[in-house]
C-alpha positions in Angstrom: -16.4 5.2 -1.8 -13.3 7.1 -2.6 -10.3 4.9 -2.0 -6.6 5.9 -2.3 -4.5 2.7 -2.2 -0.9 4.1 -2.2 0.5 6.5 0.4 3.7 7.0 2.5 4.3 8.3 6.0 7.4 9.2 8.1 7.7 5.4 8.6 9.5 5.5 5.2 9.9 8.5 3.0 6.7 10.5 3.6 6.6 13.7 5.6 3.3 13.1 7.6 3.1 11.0 10.7 0.7 8.1 10.1 -2.0 9.7 12.2 -1.6 13.0 10.3 -1.8 11.2 7.0 -5.1 9.6 8.0 -6.4 13.0 9.1 -5.4 14.5 5.8 -7.2 11.6 4.0 -10.4 12.5 5.9 -10.0 16.2 5.0 -9.5 15.2 1.3 -12.9 13.4 1.4 -11.5 9.8 1.2 -13.5 7.0 2.8 -10.5 4.6 2.6 -6.8 5.0 2.5 -4.0 2.4 2.3 -0.8 3.1 4.2 2.0 1.5 2.1 5.4 2.6 3.5 8.5 1.2 1.9 9.5 -2.2 3.2 7.9 -1.7 6.6 4.6 -1.9 8.5 5.8 0.3 11.4 3.2 2.9 10.8 0.2 0.6 11.0 -0.6 0.8 14.7 -0.7 4.6 14.8 -2.7 4.7 11.6 -5.3 2.3 13.0 -6.0 4.5 16.0 -6.3 7.5 13.8 -8.6 5.7 11.4 -11.1 5.0 14.2 -10.8 8.6 15.3 -11.4 10.2 11.9 -13.9 7.7 10.5 -11.7 6.6 7.6 -11.2 3.0 6.5 -7.6 1.8 6.6 -6.2 -0.8 4.3 -2.9 -1.9 5.7 0.0 -2.5 3.3 3.6 -1.9 2.3 5.5 -1.1 -0.8 8.3 -3.7 -1.3 11.5 -3.0 -3.1 12.0 -5.5 -5.9 14.1 -6.1 -9.0 13.4 -7.9 -12.3 16.2 -8.2 -14.9 18.1 -5.4 -13.3 15.1 -3.1 -13.3 13.7 -1.6 -10.1 10.2 -2.6 -9.4 7.9 -1.6 -6.5 5.3 -4.2 -5.4 2.4 -3.1 -3.2 1.4 -5.8 -0.7 -2.0 -5.4 0.8 -3.5 -7.0 3.9 -0.6 -9.5 4.5 0.3 -11.0 7.9 2.9 -8.5 9.4 4.4 -11.3 11.5 5.1 -13.6 8.5 8.7 -14.8 9.2 9.8 -14.9 5.5 8.5 -11.5 4.7 9.9 -10.0 7.9 13.4 -11.4 7.2 13.3 -10.2 3.6 12.2 -6.7 4.7 15.1 -6.5 7.2 17.6 -7.6 4.5 16.3 -4.9 2.2 16.3 -2.2 4.9 19.9 -3.1 5.9 21.0 -2.9 2.3 19.2 0.5 1.9 21.1 1.9 4.9 24.5 0.6 3.7 23.8 2.1 0.3 22.7 5.4 1.7 25.9 5.7 3.8 28.0 5.0 0.6 26.1 7.7 -1.3 26.6 10.2 1.5 30.3 9.4 1.5 30.5 10.1 -2.3 28.5 13.3 -2.1 30.5 14.5 0.9 33.6 14.4 -1.1 32.2 17.3 -3.1 29.5 18.9 -1.0 29.1 19.7 2.7 26.8 16.8 3.6 27.2 14.4 6.6 25.4 11.3 7.7 24.0 13.2 10.7 22.4 15.6 8.2 20.5 12.7 6.7 19.6 11.1 10.0 18.1 14.5 11.1 15.5 14.0 8.3 14.2 10.7 9.8 12.5 9.4 12.8 13.4 6.2 14.8 12.5 3.1 12.8 12.2 5.0 9.5 13.0 3.0 6.4 15.8 5.3 5.0 16.1 6.1 1.3 17.3 8.6 -1.2 14.4 11.0 -0.3 16.1 11.6 3.1 19.4 12.6 1.4 17.3 14.9 -0.8 15.7 16.5 2.3 19.1 17.0 3.8 20.3 18.6 0.7 17.3 20.9 0.7 17.9 21.8 4.3 21.5 22.7 3.4 20.4 24.9 0.5 22.1 22.7 -2.1 18.9 22.1 -4.0 15.5 23.7 -3.9 13.4 20.6 -3.4 13.3 16.8 -3.6 12.5 16.7 -7.3 15.6 18.8 -8.1 17.8 16.4 -6.0 16.4 13.4 -7.8 16.9 15.0 -11.2 20.6 15.6 -10.5 22.7 14.4 -7.6 20.5 11.4 -6.8 19.6 10.3 -10.3 20.4 6.7 -11.3 23.0 7.8 -13.7 24.7 10.2 -11.2 28.3 9.4 -10.1 26.9 9.5 -6.5 24.4 6.7 -7.1 24.8 3.4 -5.4 22.5 0.4 -6.0 21.1 -1.8 -3.2 19.7 -5.2 -2.7 16.0 -5.7 -3.7 14.0 -8.9 -3.7 13.6 -10.7 -7.1 10.1 -9.8 -8.3 8.7 -13.2 -8.7 10.0 -14.3 -5.3 8.3 -11.2 -3.8 5.0 -12.0 -5.4 5.1 -15.6 -4.0 6.2 -14.4 -0.5 3.3 -11.9 -0.4 0.8 -14.5 -1.4 2.3 -17.0 1.2 1.8 -14.3 3.9 -1.8 -13.9 2.9 -1.2 -10.6 1.1 -2.5 -9.2 -2.2 0.4 -8.2 -4.5 -0.2 -5.3 -6.9 2.6 -3.8 -9.1 3.0 -0.1 -8.4 3.3 2.4 -11.3 4.6 -0.2 -13.8 4.7 2.2 -16.7 6.5 5.1 -15.0 9.2 5.4 -17.6 10.2 8.9 -16.4 11.7 7.3 -13.3 13.9 5.0 -15.3 13.6 1.7 -17.1 10.3 -0.2 -16.7 9.6 -3.9 -17.0 8.2 -5.5 -20.1 4.8 -7.0 -20.6 6.5 -10.4 -20.6 7.7 -9.7 -17.1 4.2 -8.7 -16.0 2.8 -11.8 -17.5 5.4 -13.9 -15.6 4.4 -12.1 -12.4 0.7 -12.8 -13.1 1.5 -16.5 -13.4 3.4 -16.3 -10.0 0.3 -14.8 -8.3 0.3 -11.0 -9.1 -3.2 -9.7 -8.3 -3.2 -6.4 -10.0 -1.6 -3.4 -11.7 -1.6 0.2 -10.4 -2.8 1.8 -13.7 -4.1 5.2 -12.7 -1.0 7.1 -11.4 0.3 10.5 -12.2 3.5 9.1 -13.6 1.6 7.3 -16.4 0.6 9.0 -19.7 -2.9 8.4 -21.0 -1.4 6.0 -23.5 0.4 4.0 -20.8 -2.8 3.8 -18.8 -4.8 2.5 -21.7 -2.1 -0.1 -22.5 -1.8 -1.2 -18.9 -5.6 -1.4 -18.5 -5.8 -3.6 -21.6 -3.0 -5.8 -20.3 -4.7 -6.2 -16.9 -7.9 -7.2 -18.7 -6.0 -9.7 -20.8 -4.4 -11.3 -17.7 -7.4 -11.1 -15.4 -5.7 -8.6 -13.1 -7.3 -6.0 -10.9 -6.9 -2.3 -11.9 -6.1 0.2 -9.1 -5.6 3.9 -8.9 -3.8 5.9 -6.3 -1.9 9.1 -5.5 1.4 7.7 -4.2 1.2 10.5 -1.6 4.3 11.5 0.3 3.1 14.6 2.1 5.3 17.7 1.4 7.9 15.5 -0.2 6.2 15.3 -3.6 3.5 17.2 -5.4 1.1 14.2 -5.4 -2.2 15.0 -3.7 -4.4 12.5 -1.7 -7.2 11.2 -3.8 -5.9 12.5 -7.2 -6.5 9.0 -8.4 -8.7 6.4 -6.7 -9.7 2.7 -6.9 -13.1 1.4 -7.7 -15.2 0.0 -4.8 -15.5 -3.4 -6.5 -11.7 -3.6 -6.7 -11.3 -2.7 -3.0 -13.8 -5.5 -2.3 -11.8 -8.0 -4.3 -8.6 -7.1 -2.5 -10.4 -7.4 0.9 -11.7 -10.8 -0.1 -8.2 -12.1 -1.1 -6.3 -10.6 1.9 -5.7 -12.3 5.2 -6.3 -9.2 7.3 -9.5 -7.2 7.4 -9.8 -3.6 6.4 -9.8 -1.5 9.6 -13.1 0.3 10.0 -14.8 -1.5 7.1 
């Protein structure tokens, strides 16, 4: 089995339609792919049809926007009930805050550069969870920056004068909500210091006590030393260790299957989750 447990489609900030993402997973030689768009499950239905067509297993999930001690944290939720009332309400709150924040950032940038809200909307599809990548794509389309990475390194960076924060769910609350919805919570790229501040081992221990199931250890944003440290911490806490690409299509250089998750870990996630793996 080759399983990639972290990908994004146009339902959030990826560039592939869900069906195209599944097709790309098949071409990459994956036997299982997880669709984990930011704060939404809107790509699931299309991906399920494609999974049957292309013979790829689909692990349904989402990547939830969280915060711990003022630090941004992403929490992968696998196989949860998409109709869980508490998780739905929290997701809507986060998405609304994301949109308000994005409008404020566009207003700030527009004071200095020729960017409009319509430019950003043109980079999305109906129902998309909007985020900074869509501003980045608009800036690329306008010729202001060459690519998303350049936008995030400058105009959209956390320390930029254009940056605006948004509401994100407290991490421990999110872990508990995912568990209550029958999901399996795994902390995404917890050591990705190049993106900004990362949470301490103390915070990860607290999350484990709250019900955290695993850590995404094998990720391109982790150094070998960080991977070794996180793997040891996961072993100490009895957490699952996953690996994934964090694929965004053309939006990032990450390639499907560049890191994968062991079959026994996939089986453990399937055993803990409320939903079955599609095509398993």
